[in-house]
Legacy VTK file of the C-alpha trace (Angstrom):
# vtk DataFile Version 3.0
C-alpha trace
ASCII
DATASET POLYDATA
POINTS 301 float
89.464 78.461 22.449
90.470 74.845 21.907
94.080 74.364 23.038
96.382 71.344 22.647
98.543 71.025 25.775
101.624 68.881 25.886
103.033 68.024 29.297
99.584 68.500 30.850
100.042 65.883 33.607
103.150 67.516 35.021
103.443 69.951 37.883
103.271 73.035 35.593
100.820 71.508 33.183
98.315 70.696 35.967
98.211 74.297 36.894
97.905 75.575 33.343
95.127 73.238 32.432
93.182 74.323 35.497
93.636 77.936 34.525
92.542 77.294 30.987
89.349 75.731 32.256
88.784 78.689 34.626
89.195 81.103 31.641
86.686 79.208 29.505
89.030 77.320 27.197
88.806 73.663 26.183
92.093 71.775 26.817
93.091 68.806 24.702
95.712 67.001 26.784
98.244 64.873 24.934
98.907 61.998 27.309
100.722 58.716 27.026
98.128 55.871 27.013
97.379 54.926 30.634
98.263 58.331 31.994
94.753 59.762 31.898
94.246 59.066 35.621
96.816 61.739 36.428
94.542 64.400 35.021
91.373 62.948 36.506
92.661 63.737 39.975
92.265 67.465 39.036
88.565 68.025 39.581
88.753 71.733 38.758
89.668 71.114 35.147
88.079 67.740 34.294
84.901 69.090 32.744
87.005 71.168 30.273
89.436 68.510 29.357
89.684 66.057 26.446
92.363 63.335 26.515
94.361 62.637 23.325
96.492 59.424 23.713
99.892 59.851 22.061
103.389 61.323 22.537
105.851 63.671 20.907
107.341 61.038 18.675
104.223 59.540 17.231
103.339 61.754 14.296
99.904 60.299 13.705
98.872 60.815 17.330
100.128 64.381 17.264
98.110 65.196 14.158
94.984 63.623 15.671
95.396 65.631 18.861
96.102 68.936 17.099
93.115 68.559 14.640
90.624 71.360 15.182
92.701 73.145 17.790
93.098 76.910 17.740
96.379 76.926 19.742
99.097 74.795 21.223
100.771 75.130 24.627
103.993 73.139 24.557
105.350 72.411 28.003
107.273 69.132 27.693
110.815 69.273 28.981
113.226 67.324 31.172
115.767 68.385 33.746
117.609 65.068 33.798
118.730 62.851 30.932
118.338 59.090 30.753
120.261 58.182 27.550
119.644 54.470 27.941
115.942 55.114 27.498
116.372 57.710 24.747
115.527 60.546 27.109
117.996 63.273 26.194
117.823 67.005 26.149
118.313 67.081 22.368
115.530 64.563 21.673
113.019 65.837 24.054
113.599 69.604 23.773
114.614 69.987 20.094
113.135 67.006 18.140
110.060 66.957 20.318
109.390 70.638 19.667
110.019 70.176 15.979
107.376 67.422 15.856
104.798 69.430 17.738
105.340 72.423 15.475
104.904 70.279 12.379
101.570 68.938 13.722
100.528 72.499 14.648
101.220 73.796 11.143
99.314 70.963 9.517
96.315 71.719 11.860
96.475 75.404 11.041
96.765 76.571 14.690
96.865 80.324 15.206
98.997 80.502 18.334
101.937 78.528 19.770
102.847 79.230 23.424
106.144 77.632 24.341
107.824 76.827 27.640
111.557 77.524 27.536
113.807 78.318 30.512
115.508 81.224 32.037
119.143 81.029 30.955
118.382 79.641 27.507
120.875 81.258 25.131
123.342 80.681 22.378
126.637 79.311 23.704
125.133 78.392 27.114
127.307 76.331 29.465
124.747 73.578 29.949
123.218 71.221 27.361
119.874 71.896 28.994
120.000 75.613 28.171
121.586 74.959 24.778
118.722 72.716 23.657
116.062 74.983 25.159
117.552 77.790 23.014
117.588 75.563 19.938
113.899 74.784 20.492
113.149 78.550 20.752
114.717 79.052 17.367
112.452 76.424 15.847
109.424 78.169 17.306
110.548 81.572 16.088
111.211 80.287 12.549
107.899 78.296 12.355
105.808 81.115 10.902
103.128 80.503 13.620
102.353 83.525 15.797
103.915 82.555 19.098
104.854 83.545 22.609
107.940 82.041 24.405
108.321 82.104 28.196
111.617 81.625 30.031
110.659 80.902 33.646
113.051 80.617 36.572
112.392 77.980 39.164
108.658 77.411 39.489
107.139 76.820 42.882
103.763 75.738 44.175
101.908 72.838 45.884
103.532 69.561 44.876
106.658 71.107 43.400
109.935 69.194 43.447
112.404 71.996 44.131
111.004 73.691 47.197
109.721 70.472 48.781
113.133 68.892 48.361
114.818 71.831 50.000
112.259 71.759 52.810
113.281 68.191 53.567
116.876 69.304 53.678
116.074 72.321 55.944
114.347 69.986 58.404
117.656 68.145 58.942
119.614 69.008 62.055
122.282 70.399 59.681
121.524 72.108 56.373
124.165 71.574 53.758
124.853 74.450 51.330
126.720 73.935 48.083
129.546 76.484 47.805
129.011 79.966 49.272
125.191 79.948 48.656
125.319 83.476 47.098
124.130 82.442 43.593
120.816 83.989 42.627
117.471 82.443 41.676
114.175 84.169 41.055
111.459 81.657 41.924
108.095 82.244 40.301
104.723 81.011 41.435
102.950 78.366 39.364
99.843 80.633 39.663
101.723 83.396 37.831
102.962 81.009 35.163
99.544 79.579 34.492
98.083 83.051 34.375
100.499 84.407 31.769
100.324 81.284 29.585
96.529 81.562 29.393
96.665 85.279 28.643
99.236 84.720 25.942
96.762 82.794 23.822
95.101 85.986 22.762
97.108 88.963 23.954
98.288 90.940 20.951
101.218 92.548 22.854
102.603 89.054 23.486
102.668 88.023 19.815
106.084 86.882 18.638
107.718 87.898 21.936
109.993 86.253 24.456
109.378 86.879 28.155
111.528 86.141 31.230
109.262 84.908 34.028
110.433 85.379 37.535
109.005 86.349 40.844
109.106 89.947 42.174
112.794 89.731 43.169
115.899 87.528 42.962
117.013 85.663 46.055
120.270 84.004 46.902
120.247 80.235 47.501
120.846 80.957 51.221
117.936 83.384 51.342
115.717 80.746 49.780
116.739 78.195 52.418
116.036 80.761 55.131
112.614 81.593 53.715
111.765 77.865 53.673
112.919 77.605 57.257
110.525 80.432 58.317
107.688 78.739 56.418
108.092 75.472 58.262
108.601 77.155 61.639
112.296 76.561 61.970
113.803 79.671 63.585
117.442 78.924 63.003
119.317 76.958 60.302
122.581 75.221 61.172
124.152 75.690 57.749
127.300 73.924 56.652
128.942 75.051 53.393
130.282 72.236 51.316
133.202 73.283 49.036
132.748 72.756 45.330
136.028 70.799 45.269
134.232 68.156 47.281
130.818 68.341 45.606
131.895 68.051 41.940
133.632 64.627 42.234
130.790 63.328 44.378
128.134 64.399 41.817
130.197 62.877 39.026
130.254 59.560 40.874
126.568 59.572 41.888
124.600 61.410 39.218
123.892 58.203 37.299
121.642 57.036 40.141
118.111 58.393 39.886
117.749 58.772 43.637
120.704 61.194 43.812
119.182 64.687 43.874
121.581 66.623 41.621
123.521 66.203 38.367
126.538 68.072 37.045
124.186 69.860 34.559
121.999 71.044 37.412
125.051 72.169 39.414
126.342 74.200 36.514
122.959 75.914 36.150
122.681 76.523 39.908
126.091 78.099 40.160
125.671 80.428 37.250
122.506 81.799 38.798
118.995 82.145 37.360
117.721 85.682 37.678
115.828 87.901 35.245
117.524 90.758 33.416
114.178 92.598 33.255
111.736 91.526 35.981
109.144 94.162 35.314
108.503 93.505 31.598
106.388 90.410 32.271
104.193 92.290 34.789
103.864 95.318 32.590
102.509 93.295 29.676
100.391 90.707 31.558
97.739 91.396 34.176
99.044 89.124 36.925
99.695 89.421 40.628
103.309 89.600 41.920
103.575 86.780 44.381
106.542 87.014 46.703
108.367 83.686 47.406
107.812 83.840 51.141
104.101 84.472 50.751
103.674 81.782 48.106
105.416 78.947 49.963
103.693 79.587 53.212
100.489 78.556 51.500
101.592 74.985 51.208
104.659 74.346 53.376
104.141 73.373 56.975
LINES 1 302
301 0 1 2 3 4 5 6 7 8 9 10 11 12 13 14 15 16 17 18 19 20 21 22 23 24 25 26 27 28 29 30 31 32 33 34 35 36 37 38 39 40 41 42 43 44 45 46 47 48 49 50 51 52 53 54 55 56 57 58 59 60 61 62 63 64 65 66 67 68 69 70 71 72 73 74 75 76 77 78 79 80 81 82 83 84 85 86 87 88 89 90 91 92 93 94 95 96 97 98 99 100 101 102 103 104 105 106 107 108 109 110 111 112 113 114 115 116 117 118 119 120 121 122 123 124 125 126 127 128 129 130 131 132 133 134 135 136 137 138 139 140 141 142 143 144 145 146 147 148 149 150 151 152 153 154 155 156 157 158 159 160 161 162 163 164 165 166 167 168 169 170 171 172 173 174 175 176 177 178 179 180 181 182 183 184 185 186 187 188 189 190 191 192 193 194 195 196 197 198 199 200 201 202 203 204 205 206 207 208 209 210 211 212 213 214 215 216 217 218 219 220 221 222 223 224 225 226 227 228 229 230 231 232 233 234 235 236 237 238 239 240 241 242 243 244 245 246 247 248 249 250 251 252 253 254 255 256 257 258 259 260 261 262 263 264 265 266 267 268 269 270 271 272 273 274 275 276 277 278 279 280 281 282 283 284 285 286 287 288 289 290 291 292 293 294 295 296 297 298 299 300
């Protein structure tokens, strides 16, 4: 199957393109001109990859990329806005998805597999989840047979989240925002790549939305402790930072790109990110359950 992939050079996209190649598909990677070198580092997939220069807001380039494709995997998303550069949740998640869907329709693709996010819903507290939900509605109303995935935090070699926390855990003192009891359900990039590839042709997945999480939810503190074990740190000296101190600090610093968290991210972290139905994904797709501890020990040292 010939598959147009947006967001192919990112952390998740790299894993998905490699899996597509392994499964015998041809990936057409939409990349901004000059970004091809990012994919060429991935030797596993390079023989099954075609590069299509363009972006989500260049209609002609989208149409050229989608021409002759059987399916689209749409991965592009942001976790942090940069309004001065036109990088906003609404523009990237909603308008970008609208543009990709329009190109897919014109090309006559037969499957659209979409990356949403766990927590996407009507009336969500964060603009991130609001716009992810709005994009889902566009996909559902497109008339193209589709599958939508809502992953929790995705982990694997080269990830941002776990590696950032590992740096924090290595410090003499490990800061914890609030009480640390809020739940996440980290899912391996291997699992995500597997289900995205299967969704291209699996009849049971047609016009369905799936939560994608690991085998079980973990509290933020449990995640820190698992990372500590993976890097060989037997005991964490945790210090809980009250939200009353964190919120004004984040408001003051979130405009700086080096600062690791924004108010939007804090809102999402505190409300938790666990699946309502963990087993449905594993009942429909043939994919291994990868526990968080087992998965991170393969790349954290």
